[in-house]
Structures are given as structure tokens and as C-alpha cells.
N, C-alpha and C positions, 0 to 999 in steps of 0.2 A: 503494498499499499504505499503513496506516495504521501511523506509526510507534507506536501504542498498544497493539501485540501484543506478547506477550508471547516471549523465546524458543520455549516450548514449543508454543506456537502456531503460531509460523513452520516450526519442525519439523513438524508435523505437517503441514502446507500441504505443506511441501519433500517430503515422502514421499508426496503427494498428485501430483507433478510439476506444482504452482503455482510457473510461473516468477515470479512478484512475490515471491512469499516468497522465493524465490533471492536476486533484486535486493535487497531488503529486508537479508538475511541478509549479503551482498554488504557493504551500503554500513555498516552498520555494525560489521563485522568486519574490512574490507580495512586500513586504518591501522593496527590493532593488530597484525595476522598483520606487515604490513610492518615495523615498528617490532622485532619480536621478532627476527624473518629480519635486516634489515639490521645491529643490533645485533652479531649472530652470524655474520656472511659478509661485511659491509664493502663490498659492490658492490652498486649499487643496481638494475644490470639483474638479476642474479642473484636477488635477494632479489624484484624482484617475478615473475621465471619462478616461485620457490617458491611464491610465494603465488596463483598463477595455477593452478601444479600443485595445491595444497591444493583452493580452490574448482572446479576440475576434477573433481577425485575427489567432493568431496563431492554434485556434480549427478549424477555417475555412478554412485554409490552411493547414490543418495536413497531407496532403496526397500529395499535389505539391511543401512542400516546402524541400529542400535539406537544413539539420542544420549539421555543422559540431561540432558546439560547443554551446551547448543550451546559458550560461550564456552571451557567445560575442554576440552571436543572437538577442537574448532579450535586450541587453545592445542597440548595434548600432539599432534596431528597436526601440527602447525607444528614443534614442537622435534624427532619422528621426522625429518620431510622434511630438516629443516637438517640432524643428525647423518648421514644415509646420505649429502647432499650433500658434505659434507666428506670423509667416508672416502672416497669417488668421486675427490675432489679427492686427496687423499692416494695412493691406488691410481693416478691417471693421472701423477703425479708420479714414484712409484716406476717406473713402468711405463717411461716416458719415460728415467731415469735407469737402468734396465734396459737400455734400447736403445743408449744411450751406452757405456756401459762393454761389451756384447757388441761393440759394433762397434770399440773400439779392441782388445779379446780377437782378435778376428776378423783384425785387421792384421796378427797377428805368425804367422809360421810356426813351426813345432817351433824353429827353430836362434834366432829371433828371440827368443823368449820369454827367451833367456838374457841380451838385452838389456833388460830391462825394467827396468833400475835407470835406462835414458834416458828411458824415460815417466813413470818414478816423479818423475827429477827435475823434467822438464817440468811435471808435478803442482804439484810444490811452486812451481817459478816461478811457476805460475797463481796458487795461493794465495797469492804473496808480494804479488802487483799487486793482489789485489783489498783493499777495505777490509779493517781488524784484527776488526771485529765480523765482516765475511762470512765471513772467511776461519776465525775462530773455532766461528762454528755449523758451519758445512760440516763441519770436526774433530770437533766434538762429534759430529755427526749421523753422519757416514758411520765416522771411524775409531774413536769410543770407544760406538757405537750405542745415543747415548742419542734416546729419543722427542722429540717437536718438542714437547709435553708439558715434559716436565722441562726442554729447553732454556728453554724459555719461563718456567718456574717460577726455575732460576738467575740467568738474567739478567734480569728480571724486565721482560720483556718481553711483548706478545700473541702466541699461536701463528700468529697471521696474519703476523705480524713474521719469525717463524723460519721460513716457508715461503719468502716474497720473498726471505730471503738466501739459500734452500737453491737456490732456481730461479736466483738471480741465480749463484752459482757454477756451477752445473751449465751455464746458459749460458755461462759465461767459460771452462769447460771444455772445453765443443763448441765455440767459435770457435776459442782457442787451439789444440786438438790436432788437428785436421783433418788435418796433413801426415802424421797417424798411420795414415790412413785409407787403405787401398789399393783398389785399383782391379779386384782379380785376380775 
């Protein structure tokens, strides 16, 4: 494929199912999209997967999508894909948290609920053993209901770092509170 073709010419050829045009688009834009993704996601594997998804979608929808500016189209598609990925990660983390807290709740029969203070004390002990920053972030998130973004802004750290500390806290809770799980 001749690199002298404009993006507009490549889009026309792509819509005609020209695989060489697709390959040229891939070569021109893969690295740019990867950099955008990596900057937001922070994981090479996840970024490569997101870029792959963009190009797979581009090929699969080549005849139905009207593309006026290829570069803009790909960048916007990448940003939407990243947003959806981050939302799915947050949803997954919240689901894991729900499972852990639900498991703890299931552990107690009606009379054992009265002993909730024991569990509360155990949670406090786990939090005391965690690094101060991790414990503080978990407290802000779970007890003060602050969003990841608000915590990141308040503590001057990335949202990814906030999510890391919350995940670390949940893992510590899960490992330390196993004894509250009954096999009934």
C-alpha cells in the first residue's frame, strides 16, 4: 500500500473491503491509539486489547460507518472504549465488594447479628494493620461514600492509585475475616 494515500482515500478503500487499506490504517494509527489507551489504563496488555477491539470494530463496521475524519473518529472511538472499560472495572470491583460483604452478612443468624460489634472490631483491626494511606482511602470510599475521583483529587494521586488501595483493602478484609464465614 502506498503511504501517499490520504486518510480519506484509505477510508473509501476500507469501505470497499480493501484489506491493504485496513493494514495501512492500522500501521498509521496503532501506536497513537495505544499511547492514548496506555496513558488512561496504565496496563500494556489491557491497552493492546482495547486497541485491538477498536480495529476489529473498524473492520466489522467498515461498510456501515460514515467516517469524515479518520484520526478524529479513531481517537473518539478509543476514548469511548476506555471509558467503558474503566466503568466495567469499577463495576467489577463493586461486585466483588458486594460478594464479600454479602458473604459476611450471610454468616450471621438472627441472634448473631447482635454480635455485629465483634465484626466491626475485626474490620477496625484489619484497617489498623494496613498502611495509613490504604486505610484512609478505604475509609473515605466506604464510610464517607466519596467517589474515586474525589478521593484522587483530595489526596493528589491518580484514580488508578485510589482503586489499587481500595482493592488492597478488600483483599485484606477477605483474607482476615474468613473466620466469620460459616459453612452452613
